[in-house]
Structure formats: C-alpha cells, structure tokens
N, C-alpha and C positions, 0 to 999 in steps of 0.2 A: 301480692300473689303470685308474680309472674315466675320467681324461683320456686311454686310450690311444684311447679309441671316438670322440674327434675328431678324432683323428688321421688317419681316414678320409674325416673327411668332405669333404675339401678344400676350395673356399673358397664352394661352390655348392648348387645343391639336391643333395640325397640322394634325392629321387622326381622320375624325369620326371614332363614338366609333360603335361597331358591335352588341350593345346589340339591343334588340328590344323594339319599342317606347311603351308605355302605353296611355292608356286611361284615361286622368284624368278626378274628378266627376265633375260633371254638379253643384256642390254645392260651388262653389267658393266663395267667396262674393267678389264684386268690391272693398273694400276698401282695400282685400288682395292683389288683383292686382293690383290697384293703388300703393301698399306702394312695392311693389315689381318692379313694372317699375320705383320708384322715389328709389331704390336699386340700378338699372341697372345703372341708371345714376350717381349714387355717386360710383360706382367702378369705369363706365370708366373715369369718373374725379379724383379718384383715381392713376386710371393707367397712363393716360395722366401724372398728376403733375408729380409722381416718375418718368415716363420714359424721361419729358420734363426736370428736374432739375437731373438727375443722382443718386436720392436721394436710399442710398442704405437701409434706416430706415425701418425695417419689420414693426415698429408698426404704419404709417400711413396705414397700413390695417387696425386694430383694431377696430371691430365692423363693417365692411364692407363685406372683405371674410376671409376666414380660410381653412386649407386644405390641402393636400399633393400638389395639382394643384400648389400651389402659389411658390414650388420651383421652378417652370419652373420662375417664372416671376422675384424670388429674383437672379437666376444664372444671367438671362439679365442683369439686375440692376447691380450687382458684375460688370460684363462685360463691361456693358457700362461704369464705374467709372473706371474700368482700362484703358480701349481705349480711355477716354477722348471724349466718344460719350454722345449726350443727343439727344433726339427730340425735334425737333419745331413744333407747332400747335395741332392738335389732331385728333381723328379719327371723322367721320360723321357715328352716331349711327340712322337707321330708323328702322318701320316695329318692332318694339316692340310688339309681342303677349307672354303673360303669362297663362299658363293652372297650378291652383294650385290644388291641392288632396291633403288635411289634412294641414301635416305641411310642405308641396314640393312644390315646383313651379318650373316649366320647362320654360324655356325663349329662345324662339327663335327672332334672330332679322337681323340686314343685318349689317355690318361692310365696311368702304371705308378706308383706311388707306392713298390710293394715294396722299394726302395732308396733311399726316401726314409725314414729313421730317426728315433730322437727320442733326446733323452739328459733325467731327469730330476734335476737337482743334480750333474750330471755322470756319471751312472748310466744305461746303455745301459737303455731299456726292449724289452723284448718286441713285436716289429713285428705288424702287423694288417697280412695281405697279400691285398690285393683282387683282384692283377692287373691286366693290359694291359683299359682299360674306356672305355667311350665317355664322351665330355665335350663340354659345349656351351658356348659363349659368343655373344652379340649385340654386335654394335658399330652406334655411331649415330654419323657424322657430323656435328659439331658444329664451325662455324664451315668453317675449314681442316681440322681434324683427326678424326680417328677415335678413339673411347674406348668402352671396355666398359662395358656398359649391364646386363646382366642375363646369368647364368649359367646351367645347365640346355637340356635336349633334351627336344621331344616325346617321347613313347613311340614312335610313328612312327620318328620320326630315330634315338632310340636302338637300337630294333631293327635300321635300316636300316645302323648304323655296323658294319665289320667291324672287331675288335678284336684275333683271333685271331692 
C-alpha cells in the first residue's frame, strides 16, 4: 500500500508555492494561449501514457517538458516499474486558464484523478480519492515552441482557482 501514496502526487509539487502571484500582461495573443492550452493537453497525455505503461524512458517528455520538476515524475515511474505498478485510465482536466506574459505562460486548471486507478502486478489497488483540485503549470516559449518548465500554483492562485 505504500506505493499508493505516490499515486495522488501527480507529477508536480504537492504543496503550493509561497511566491506571490504576478499579473500577466494584457498583450497575450490568442494564438499563444491556444498553443499553451494544446501543450497542457499534450503534457497530460504524456504523463498519462508514461504512468499507464510504467515507461521509464525519459525521452518521451522531450519537446513537452523539461526541468528539475520532472525528477519527481521520473522517480515515480522508476518506483512503478520496480513494484509492478501501472495506472489505468487517465485524469480529467478541466477549467484550463492561461495567462501569457511575454515568453512565460502560467496555467491553472482543475485535475480529478479519482477515475485514474492503478494496478500492481495486475491486481487493482485501492484508489486514493482526492477529488477535483487545482493544479498549475508554467510554460516557457523556447525558440518557436512552448514547453512545460515547472508545475505548481502559488497559495494565492490555488485559493483563487474554483474546482468545485
């Protein structure tokens, strides 16, 4: 059952960040917001595929995400592979909001992992129900493409995000 606690951790920080929130520029283009929303979908598709298959290949995140925050995801994938765990299904992502300021985009959204279950050596594990909750990503424009470079929300952003 120890492995179950890792399931609810997602791939991001479990604690909200303490930094204050910044007000994004009003000059964000609709194209940039749409590109970042597509990246959010691609990011969660990649995380879901990795966790469902317990695939530990780091290359699957290339072009989608990079940064120190991924080490948590890689440790989780290694743990899943070592223990014969894989997830089944996927998270439900809703209420995606993007604030673009220059080459940085802050994304807040809601994630519900209650139907994203897990198996260990083919046997269903008891789910940890966390409900629909706020989650955040930071994306950075590198060259001509956006890439996820961090996860988490500030405490103020987390409180402001309604996922009920």
